[in-house]
C-alpha positions as CSV (number, residue, x, y, z in Angstrom):
1,M,-12.8,21.8,-21.4
2,L,-14.0,20.9,-17.9
3,S,-13.1,23.1,-14.9
4,Y,-10.9,22.0,-12.0
5,K,-13.9,21.6,-9.8
6,N,-15.6,19.4,-12.4
7,I,-12.5,17.3,-12.8
8,A,-12.3,16.7,-9.1
9,L,-16.0,15.7,-8.9
10,L,-15.7,13.5,-11.9
11,A,-12.8,11.7,-10.2
12,L,-15.1,11.1,-7.3
13,L,-17.7,9.8,-9.6
14,A,-15.3,7.5,-11.4
15,G,-14.1,6.2,-8.0
16,A,-17.6,5.7,-6.6
17,A,-18.8,3.3,-9.4
18,T,-21.3,0.6,-8.6
19,Q,-20.6,-3.0,-9.6
20,S,-20.9,-3.7,-13.3
21,S,-19.7,-6.0,-16.0
22,N,-16.9,-3.6,-16.6
23,A,-15.3,-3.1,-13.2
24,F,-13.6,0.1,-14.1
25,V,-16.6,2.1,-15.6
26,P,-19.7,3.2,-13.8
27,K,-22.8,1.3,-14.9
28,S,-25.5,3.7,-13.9
29,F,-26.4,6.4,-11.5
30,G,-30.0,6.6,-12.4
31,V,-29.5,8.3,-15.8
32,S,-28.2,6.9,-19.1
33,Q,-24.6,7.8,-19.9
34,S,-25.8,9.4,-23.1
35,S,-27.8,12.0,-21.1
36,Y,-24.9,13.1,-19.0
37,S,-24.2,16.8,-18.9
38,A,-21.5,18.5,-16.8
39,L,-24.3,19.6,-14.4
40,N,-26.0,16.3,-13.9
41,V,-22.6,14.5,-13.6
42,L,-21.9,16.7,-10.6
43,E,-25.3,16.1,-9.1
44,E,-25.0,12.3,-9.6
45,A,-21.5,12.4,-8.1
46,A,-22.9,13.9,-4.9
47,A,-25.7,11.3,-4.9
48,A,-23.2,8.5,-5.4
49,T,-21.2,9.8,-2.4
50,E,-24.3,9.7,-0.2
51,V,-25.2,6.2,-1.3
52,A,-21.6,5.0,-0.7
53,S,-21.7,6.5,2.7
54,A,-25.0,4.9,3.6
55,E,-23.9,1.5,2.2
56,G,-20.5,1.5,3.9
57,D,-19.2,-1.1,6.3
58,V,-21.7,-2.1,9.0
59,S,-19.1,-1.4,11.7
60,N,-19.2,2.3,10.7
61,A,-15.5,2.2,11.6
62,V,-14.4,4.9,9.1
63,A,-16.3,7.5,7.2
64,M,-15.9,8.6,3.6
65,E,-12.6,10.4,2.8
66,G,-12.6,14.0,3.8
67,L,-14.8,13.1,6.7
68,N,-12.8,10.5,8.6
69,N,-13.7,10.1,12.2
70,I,-10.5,10.1,14.3
71,V,-10.7,13.0,16.7
72,G,-7.9,13.6,19.3
73,T,-8.9,14.5,22.8
74,T,-6.4,13.1,25.3
75,G,-3.2,11.2,25.2
76,V,0.2,10.5,26.8
77,A,2.0,13.2,24.8
78,P,0.8,16.5,26.4
79,Q,3.3,18.5,24.4
80,Q,1.3,17.6,21.3
81,P,-1.8,19.6,20.5
82,N,-5.0,17.6,20.0
83,E,-5.8,17.5,16.3
84,R,-8.8,16.3,14.4
85,Y,-7.8,14.1,11.4
86,K,-9.5,15.3,8.3
87,A,-8.4,13.9,5.0
88,I,-7.4,16.2,2.2
89,S,-9.3,14.9,-0.9
90,L,-9.1,15.9,-4.5
91,Q,-12.1,18.1,-3.9
92,A,-10.2,20.0,-1.1
93,L,-7.2,20.9,-3.2
94,D,-8.3,24.4,-4.0
95,K,-8.5,25.2,-0.3
96,L,-5.1,23.7,0.3
97,A,-3.6,25.7,-2.6
98,A,-4.9,28.9,-1.0
99,E,-2.8,28.0,2.0
100,I,0.2,26.7,0.1
101,P,0.8,28.9,-3.0
102,E,3.5,26.5,-4.3
103,L,0.7,24.1,-5.2
104,K,-1.2,26.4,-7.5
105,E,0.7,25.9,-10.7
106,H,0.4,22.1,-10.4
107,M,-3.4,21.9,-9.9
108,Y,-4.2,20.8,-13.5
109,D,-1.6,18.1,-13.3
110,I,-2.7,16.8,-9.9
111,K,-6.4,16.9,-10.6
112,L,-6.4,15.3,-14.0
113,S,-4.0,12.5,-13.1
114,G,-6.0,12.2,-9.8
115,M,-8.9,10.9,-11.9
116,V,-6.8,7.7,-12.6
117,F,-4.7,7.4,-9.5
118,P,-6.4,7.7,-6.1
119,F,-5.4,10.9,-4.2
120,K,-5.7,11.6,-0.5
121,A,-3.4,13.4,1.9
122,S,-3.3,14.1,5.6
123,P,-2.8,17.5,7.3
124,Y,0.2,16.2,9.3
125,Y,2.0,14.9,6.2
126,V,1.4,18.0,4.1
127,K,2.4,20.4,6.9
128,E,5.4,18.5,8.4
129,L,7.0,16.4,5.8
130,V,6.7,18.0,2.3
131,D,9.4,20.5,1.7
132,W,7.4,23.3,0.1
133,K,10.4,25.6,0.0
134,A,12.4,23.2,-2.2
135,E,13.8,24.7,-5.4
136,D,11.5,22.4,-7.4
137,V,8.8,21.1,-5.1
138,R,7.8,18.4,-7.7
139,A,11.2,16.9,-7.2
140,D,10.8,16.7,-3.4
141,P,10.4,13.0,-2.5
142,F,7.5,13.7,-0.1
143,Y,5.6,15.7,-2.8
144,K,6.1,12.8,-5.3
145,L,4.9,10.3,-2.7
146,I,1.3,11.6,-2.5
147,F,0.7,14.1,-5.3
148,P,0.0,12.3,-8.6
149,T,1.2,13.6,-11.9
150,L,0.4,13.0,-15.6
151,D,4.0,11.9,-16.0
152,M,2.9,8.7,-14.2
153,L,1.0,7.7,-17.3
154,S,2.4,6.3,-20.5
155,S,2.5,8.8,-23.4
156,E,-0.4,6.9,-25.0
157,H,-2.6,7.0,-21.8
158,R,-1.7,10.7,-21.2
159,M,-2.7,11.7,-24.7
160,K,-5.9,9.7,-24.4
161,L,-6.9,11.3,-21.0
162,E,-6.0,14.8,-22.0
163,A,-8.0,14.5,-25.3
164,A,-11.1,13.2,-23.4
165,H,-10.8,16.1,-20.9
166,K,-10.4,18.7,-23.7
167,E,-13.5,17.3,-25.4
168,G,-15.5,18.2,-22.4
169,N,-17.8,15.2,-22.5
170,P,-18.1,13.9,-18.9
171,S,-19.3,10.4,-19.8
172,K,-16.5,9.9,-22.3
173,L,-13.9,11.1,-19.7
174,I,-15.2,8.6,-17.2
175,K,-15.1,5.8,-19.7
176,T,-11.5,6.8,-20.7
177,V,-10.4,6.7,-17.0
178,G,-11.9,3.2,-16.8
179,E,-10.1,2.0,-19.9
180,I,-6.8,3.4,-18.6
181,R,-7.2,1.8,-15.2
182,E,-8.0,-1.5,-16.8
183,D,-4.6,-1.4,-18.6
184,L,-2.8,-0.8,-15.3
185,N,-3.0,-4.4,-14.0
186,P,-5.1,-3.7,-10.8
187,H,-4.4,-7.0,-9.1
188,P,-0.8,-8.2,-9.7
189,A,0.7,-11.5,-8.7
190,G,-2.5,-13.4,-8.9
191,Q,-4.1,-11.8,-5.9
192,K,-7.6,-12.4,-7.2
193,T,-7.1,-15.6,-9.2
194,L,-4.5,-17.5,-7.2
195,N,-4.4,-16.2,-3.6
196,A,-8.0,-16.0,-2.6
197,P,-9.6,-19.1,-1.0
198,K,-12.6,-20.5,-2.8
199,N,-15.1,-19.5,-0.1
200,D,-17.9,-17.0,-0.6
201,K,-17.7,-15.7,2.9
202,L,-14.0,-14.9,2.6
203,T,-14.3,-11.8,0.5
204,G,-11.2,-10.2,2.1
205,V,-8.7,-13.0,2.7
206,Q,-5.6,-14.2,0.8
207,H,-3.7,-17.4,1.6
208,K,-0.6,-17.5,-0.7
209,Y,2.0,-19.0,1.7
210,S,1.0,-21.9,3.9
211,E,1.9,-20.3,7.2
212,T,0.5,-16.8,6.6
213,V,-3.0,-15.6,6.0
214,L,-3.7,-12.0,4.9
215,V,-7.0,-10.4,6.0
216,F,-8.4,-7.1,4.5
217,P,-11.0,-5.8,7.1
218,A,-13.7,-3.9,5.2
219,A,-13.3,-0.9,7.5
220,A,-9.6,-0.8,6.8
221,Q,-9.8,-0.4,3.0
222,T,-8.7,3.2,3.0
223,C,-5.6,5.0,4.4
224,H,-4.8,8.3,6.1
225,A,-3.2,9.2,2.8
226,Y,-2.5,7.4,-0.5
227,C,1.0,6.7,-1.9
228,T,1.2,7.5,-5.6
229,Y,2.9,4.2,-6.2
230,C,0.5,2.1,-4.2
231,F,0.3,-1.5,-5.6
232,R,-3.2,-1.8,-4.0
233,W,-4.6,1.3,-5.7
234,A,-7.6,-0.7,-6.9
235,Q,-8.8,-1.0,-3.3
236,F,-9.5,2.8,-3.3
237,I,-11.4,3.4,-6.6
238,G,-14.8,2.5,-5.2
239,N,-15.6,-0.7,-7.0
240,D,-16.5,-3.9,-5.0
241,E,-15.6,-6.1,-7.9
242,L,-12.0,-5.2,-7.6
243,R,-11.9,-4.8,-3.8
244,F,-10.8,-7.2,-1.1
245,A,-13.0,-6.5,1.9
246,Q,-13.7,-8.9,4.8
247,K,-17.0,-7.7,6.4
248,E,-16.8,-9.9,9.5
249,A,-14.2,-11.8,11.5
250,Q,-16.0,-15.1,12.3
251,S,-15.6,-16.7,8.8
252,L,-11.9,-15.9,9.0
253,F,-11.7,-17.6,12.4
254,D,-13.6,-20.6,11.0
255,Y,-11.1,-20.8,8.2
256,L,-8.2,-20.6,10.6
257,E,-9.7,-23.4,12.7
258,E,-9.5,-25.6,9.6
259,H,-5.9,-24.6,8.8
260,K,-3.6,-25.5,11.6
261,E,-0.6,-24.8,9.4
262,V,-1.2,-21.0,9.8
263,S,1.0,-19.4,12.4
264,D,0.7,-15.8,11.2
265,I,-2.1,-13.3,10.4
266,L,-1.3,-10.2,8.5
267,M,-3.9,-7.5,8.7
268,T,-3.6,-5.2,5.7
269,G,-5.5,-2.9,3.4
270,G,-5.7,-0.1,3.0
271,D,-4.5,0.5,6.5
272,P,-6.0,-1.3,9.5
273,M,-4.9,1.5,11.8
274,I,-7.5,3.8,10.2
275,M,-10.1,1.7,11.9
276,R,-11.6,2.7,15.3
277,T,-10.3,0.5,18.1
278,K,-13.7,-1.1,18.6
279,S,-13.6,-2.3,14.9
280,L,-10.0,-3.4,15.3
281,A,-11.0,-5.4,18.4
282,Q,-13.3,-7.6,16.3
283,Y,-10.2,-9.2,14.9
284,L,-7.8,-8.9,17.8
285,E,-9.8,-9.2,21.0
286,P,-10.3,-13.0,20.7
287,F,-6.5,-13.4,20.6
288,T,-6.2,-12.0,24.2
289,D,-7.3,-15.6,25.1
290,P,-4.3,-17.9,24.8
291,T,-6.6,-20.9,24.2
292,F,-8.2,-19.3,21.1
293,L,-6.7,-20.6,17.9
294,P,-3.4,-21.4,19.8
295,H,-1.6,-22.3,16.5
296,V,-1.8,-18.6,15.6
297,K,1.4,-17.2,17.2
298,N,2.1,-13.9,15.3
299,L,-0.2,-11.0,14.5
300,R,1.1,-8.5,12.1
301,I,-0.5,-5.1,11.2
302,G,0.6,-3.5,8.0
303,T,0.4,0.3,8.3
304,R,1.7,3.6,7.1
305,S,0.0,5.5,9.9
306,L,3.4,6.3,11.5
307,T,4.1,8.4,8.4
308,F,0.7,9.7,7.5
309,W,-0.9,10.1,11.0
310,P,1.3,9.1,14.0
311,Q,-1.3,10.7,16.2
312,R,-3.3,7.5,15.8
313,F,-1.2,6.1,18.6
314,T,-0.9,9.2,20.8
315,T,-3.6,11.8,20.8
316,D,-6.5,10.3,18.8
317,A,-9.7,9.8,20.9
318,D,-9.3,6.1,21.1
319,A,-5.4,5.9,21.1
320,D,-5.3,4.7,24.6
321,E,-7.8,1.9,23.9
322,C,-5.7,0.9,20.8
323,I,-2.5,0.7,22.8
324,E,-4.2,-1.3,25.5
325,L,-5.7,-3.7,23.0
326,L,-2.3,-4.4,21.5
327,R,-0.8,-4.8,25.0
328,R,-3.5,-7.4,26.0
329,V,-2.9,-9.4,22.9
330,R,0.8,-9.5,23.7
331,E,0.6,-9.9,27.5
332,E,-2.6,-11.9,28.1
333,G,-2.8,-13.8,24.8
334,G,0.9,-14.5,24.6
335,R,1.0,-13.6,20.9
336,H,3.7,-11.7,19.1
337,I,2.4,-8.3,17.8
338,A,4.3,-6.8,15.0
339,I,3.6,-3.4,13.5
340,M,4.8,-3.7,9.9
341,A,5.6,-0.1,9.3
342,H,5.9,1.2,5.7
343,L,8.9,3.5,6.2
344,G,10.8,4.6,3.0
345,H,12.8,7.6,3.9
346,D,14.8,8.9,6.9
347,R,12.8,12.1,6.9
348,E,9.7,10.2,8.1
349,L,11.5,9.3,11.3
350,S,12.4,12.9,12.1
351,T,9.3,14.4,13.7
352,Q,8.4,14.5,17.4
353,K,5.0,13.0,16.6
354,F,6.6,10.0,15.0
355,K,9.0,9.5,17.9
356,D,6.2,9.8,20.4
357,A,4.1,7.2,18.5
358,V,7.0,4.7,18.3
359,N,7.7,5.2,22.0
360,R,4.1,4.3,22.9
361,I,4.0,1.3,20.7
362,Q,7.2,-0.1,22.1
363,K,6.9,0.8,25.8
364,E,3.2,0.5,26.4
365,A,1.9,-1.9,23.8
366,F,5.1,-4.0,23.9
367,A,4.8,-4.5,20.2
368,T,7.7,-4.9,17.8
369,I,8.0,-2.4,14.9
370,R,9.5,-3.7,11.6
371,S,10.2,-1.4,8.6
372,Q,9.7,-2.2,5.0
373,S,9.4,-0.2,1.8
374,P,9.8,-0.4,-2.0
375,V,12.7,1.4,-3.6
376,M,11.2,4.0,-5.8
377,Q,12.8,6.3,-8.4
378,G,12.8,9.9,-7.3
379,I,11.7,9.1,-3.8
380,N,14.3,6.8,-2.1
381,D,16.6,5.5,-4.9
382,D,19.7,6.6,-2.9
383,A,21.9,4.3,-0.9
384,E,22.6,7.0,1.7
385,V,18.9,7.6,2.3
386,W,18.5,3.9,3.1
387,A,21.6,3.8,5.2
388,R,20.5,6.8,7.3
389,K,17.0,5.3,7.6
390,W,18.2,1.9,8.7
391,R,20.7,3.4,11.2
392,Q,18.0,5.6,12.8
393,E,15.5,2.8,12.9
394,V,17.9,0.5,14.8
395,Q,18.7,3.3,17.2
396,M,15.0,3.7,17.8
397,G,14.5,-0.1,18.2
398,I,12.8,-0.6,14.8
399,I,13.9,-3.7,13.0
400,P,14.8,-3.2,9.3
401,Y,12.9,-5.9,7.4
402,Y,12.5,-5.5,3.6
403,M,13.5,-3.5,0.6
404,F,11.0,-4.3,-2.2
405,M,10.9,-3.7,-5.9
406,A,8.1,-1.7,-7.6
407,R,5.3,-4.1,-8.4
408,D,3.9,-4.6,-11.9
409,T,0.8,-2.4,-11.4
410,G,-0.2,1.2,-11.6
411,A,2.6,3.6,-12.3
412,Q,5.4,1.0,-12.2
413,A,7.1,2.4,-15.3
414,Y,7.4,5.8,-13.7
415,F,8.8,4.6,-10.3
416,N,10.7,1.5,-11.1
417,V,14.4,1.0,-10.4
418,P,16.2,-1.7,-12.5
419,L,17.2,-4.8,-10.6
420,V,20.9,-4.2,-11.2
421,R,20.7,-0.7,-9.7
422,A,18.5,-1.8,-6.8
423,Q,20.9,-4.6,-5.9
424,K,23.9,-2.2,-5.9
425,L,22.0,0.4,-3.9
426,Y,21.1,-2.2,-1.3
427,N,24.7,-3.4,-0.9
428,D,26.1,0.2,-0.8
429,A,23.6,1.0,1.9
430,L,24.6,-2.0,4.0
431,R,28.3,-1.7,3.5
432,N,29.0,1.0,6.1
433,C,26.2,-0.1,8.6
434,S,26.3,-2.1,11.7
435,G,25.5,-5.8,11.6
436,L,22.3,-5.0,13.5
437,I,21.0,-3.5,10.3
438,R,21.6,-6.5,8.2
439,T,18.2,-8.0,9.1
440,A,16.9,-6.1,6.0
441,R,16.3,-8.3,3.1
442,G,16.3,-7.3,-0.5
443,P,15.9,-6.2,-3.1
444,S,12.9,-8.5,-3.3
445,M,10.2,-8.9,-5.9
446,S,6.9,-9.9,-4.4
447,C,5.6,-11.6,-7.5
448,T,3.4,-14.4,-8.7
449,P,5.7,-17.4,-7.7
450,G,6.8,-15.8,-4.4
451,K,9.3,-13.4,-3.0
452,V,12.4,-13.4,-5.2
453,E,15.5,-11.8,-3.8
454,V,18.3,-10.5,-6.1
455,T,21.4,-11.5,-4.1
456,G,24.1,-10.5,-6.5
457,V,25.7,-10.5,-9.9
458,E,28.3,-13.1,-10.8
459,E,29.9,-14.9,-13.8
460,I,28.3,-18.4,-14.2
461,M,29.8,-20.7,-16.7
462,G,31.3,-17.8,-18.7
463,H,28.0,-15.8,-18.6
464,K,27.3,-12.7,-16.5
465,A,24.3,-13.6,-14.4
466,F,21.9,-12.5,-11.7
467,V,22.1,-14.7,-8.6
468,L,18.6,-15.1,-7.1
469,R,16.7,-17.0,-4.4
470,F,13.2,-17.4,-3.1
471,L,12.6,-15.9,0.3
472,Q,9.1,-17.2,0.1
473,C,7.5,-19.4,-2.5
474,R,4.1,-21.0,-3.3
475,D,6.2,-24.2,-3.4
476,E,8.1,-24.3,-0.1
477,A,10.7,-26.6,-1.5
478,W,12.2,-23.7,-3.5
479,I,12.8,-21.4,-0.5
480,G,16.5,-20.7,0.0
481,R,17.6,-22.4,-3.2
482,P,19.7,-20.2,-5.5
483,F,19.0,-20.0,-9.2
484,F,20.4,-17.9,-12.0
485,A,19.2,-15.6,-14.8
486,K,20.8,-13.7,-17.6
487,Y,22.2,-10.4,-16.6
488,D,20.0,-7.6,-18.0
489,E,20.6,-3.9,-17.1
490,K,17.0,-3.1,-18.1
491,A,15.2,-5.8,-16.2
492,V,12.8,-4.5,-13.5
493,W,10.6,-7.5,-12.8
494,F,10.7,-11.3,-12.6
495,D,9.1,-11.7,-16.0
496,D,11.9,-9.7,-17.7
497,L,14.4,-12.4,-16.7
498,E,15.7,-15.0,-19.1
499,P,17.4,-18.3,-18.3
500,L,21.1,-18.9,-18.8
501,P,22.0,-21.2,-21.7
502,G,21.3,-24.8,-20.7
503,M,19.3,-23.8,-17.6
504,E,15.7,-23.0,-16.8
505,L,14.0,-20.5,-14.6
506,P,12.0,-22.0,-11.7
507,W,8.6,-20.8,-12.9
508,D,6.4,-21.5,-15.9
509,D,4.8,-19.1,-18.4
510,A,2.0,-18.4,-15.9
511,G,4.6,-17.5,-13.3
512,L,3.8,-20.6,-11.1
513,P,6.7,-22.6,-9.7
514,K,7.9,-25.6,-11.6
515,P,8.6,-28.9,-9.7
516,V,11.8,-28.8,-7.7
517,T,14.7,-31.0,-8.9
518,P,16.2,-33.3,-6.3
519,T,18.6,-31.6,-3.9
520,I,22.3,-32.3,-4.0
521,Y,22.6,-32.9,-0.3
C-alpha cells in the first residue's frame, strides 16, 4: 500500500500527463511504465512538474498550483491585512492537517479521491468559510465544496481505485485513475465536438449560441480553489488534449471581426480572475476603444474569486490595476462589464473581505455583478439557503441570475438533485421574496441542445407532466416555446426525459434540436 505522500505525488503525476493517444493516462516520462517503482514515480513526478512549469503559458500569468503569484501589498481596504495567495494543494494537506486537527481522520479519503478529482483550496476559504467546529465537518457544505471524497465515485469505481492503491503498483494506479476519469464524461454537452469552431488557432473558444462567444484564456485555466462538483474538471488534470486554452487574443479578435452577430464575450475557465492584470488586459484593453469591434457590447467574466479569494479585487498587488482596467472598458469603451459570480450559499456573502471586494467592483469599476450557481445535494439543496442568498445579494446590489442543475460529468450522481425537487426548491425560495429577486431563472439544465428550464409540473391531456422551455437553444426558433415531458420523480437530466403520448421531445437521439413546427400565432 502506498503512503499518503506517495498518493499525493501520484495524483500530481496523473494530472501532469503529456499528450498521448489516451488522454487520461500518461504516455511517458522518460521511463517505460513497466519499470516504474514508487521511488522513480516520485522522481518523475517532480520532473514533470518542472517541465509543466517551463512549458506553461507564454504570458507567465499564473504559476503552478501551490506557487501562484498573487501577492498583496496595497489596496483600498486598509483594515484588511496584506496576504500572499498560496494555493493549498494535495501535497500540502499534511501541513494543513497539522494546523486543523479535524482534517486528520479524513486524509486517506481526500488524498485517494483527489487522484481522480482535482483538489485545490485557498487559505482564505479554509480559514474563513469552512466550519471546522461542526458536529460532522464532512457534512458542512463548505467542506463538501472543496474536499473530495471516495463517496463521489460509484461503488464500481471506488472498488477499482482502492484495489489498485492496495496493490501498491504506481503504474497500475495511474492507469486506473485514467480509466475512471474516462468514464466520467470530461466534456459534456458537446463542448469539444459541437461548440468549438473549426479553426486551428482557436484552441480555447466555444461558439454555441449565435450572440455569445466563450473564450478560455490559457493563463486562466486554473482557479484559486476547485469545486468538487466542477463540470470543467478536465481543464485541471494537466492534459492538453482535453483542455480548452486560448494562447493569444488576436485570433479571437479576427474571429469576432467575421461574426458580427456576436454581441457578448464570456471569459471563462478555470477562472479569468486568477490572471495577472497585464494578462487580462490582452483581452480587455482593446475594448477601451469604442471603435474596436463595436458590435461587441457586453463583456462577461465568469469567476468564483469572490468566494475563493476576494482579495483579488482589494489587496492583491495589481488589484488597483484590475479595477482600473474594468472601469476603462466600461467608461471609455462604453461596454457593459458583468462579473458572473459563482455564488451558491449565503455564507459566502458574510465576510468583510467579500463585502469590500463587491464594493470596489461596483463603486470603482462600475461593473455589474450577477450571481449563478448549480443546486447541489448536501451543499445548497435548501430553499431557505437560496432565499437568504438572493435577499442578501439584492440588498448588496448583486443581480440573481441562474439556478443550474448538476451537469452530466464528474460526480454528478453524488451531487445531483432530481428535477422535481429542484423545481419545488426554486419556487419555495422565490415565494417569500421581493419581486426584485425574480430575475433568477431556473432550475436550468445547460445541456447539449441548449439551456432548458423546468417551469413547473401540470396535468396535460390527463397525464402528469413537466412543463419546460428553452432559455437558450442551438436553434433560436425554440427559445421561449413551452414543451412537455412525462413526469418522472427520478429524472435529473434532459436525457432522462420521455415524451408524453402522441408528442415528441424537441431534440433527437444525439441531443440536437429538431426542426421547429410552425407557430400558432
